[in-house]
N, C-alpha and C positions, 0 to 999 in steps of 0.2 A: 504494500500500500504506500502511495506517495504521501509524504508529509511535507508541509509547506512552512516557509518563514515569510513574514510580512514586514513591510516598511511603509512609512508615510514620508512625504517630502512636500514642501511648499513649491508652487509653480509661479514663476514670474512671467507675465504675459509676453514680454519681449524676448524671452529665452526658453519658452516652453519646449520647443523641439529639441534644443540642445540638451536640456535637463533630462528629458525622457530618453533621448538617444544614449546619454551617458549611463543611465540606469540599465537600459536594454543591453548595452555592451557587457554589463556585469551579470547578465542572466535574469534580470528582473522583468516581469510582465505587468503591464498596466492593467489594473482591475477596474478602477473607477476614479473619476475626478469629481470632487465635491466643492461647491461654492460655499464658502463660510459666510456667516451673517455680515461680516465687514466687507464682503466682495472679493476677498482673496481666494485663491484656488489651492487645494491640497490634493495630491495624487496618492492613491493607495496602490501598492505594488505587491507582487508575490513571486516567489521562485521556489523550486524544489529544495528541500533541506538537504544539505550534504551530510550524510551520516557517517 
């Protein structure tokens, strides 16, 4: 059975692609982007846990 690890990171509008590409190069998959009450964005990511 696959187990997962999760991470969150803030996203800046002008560098969103670069931020997500950096996480993707480390094996992270984007699960969801949430808009916070103040209008900022937070990305939720996951990748298989290395056992």
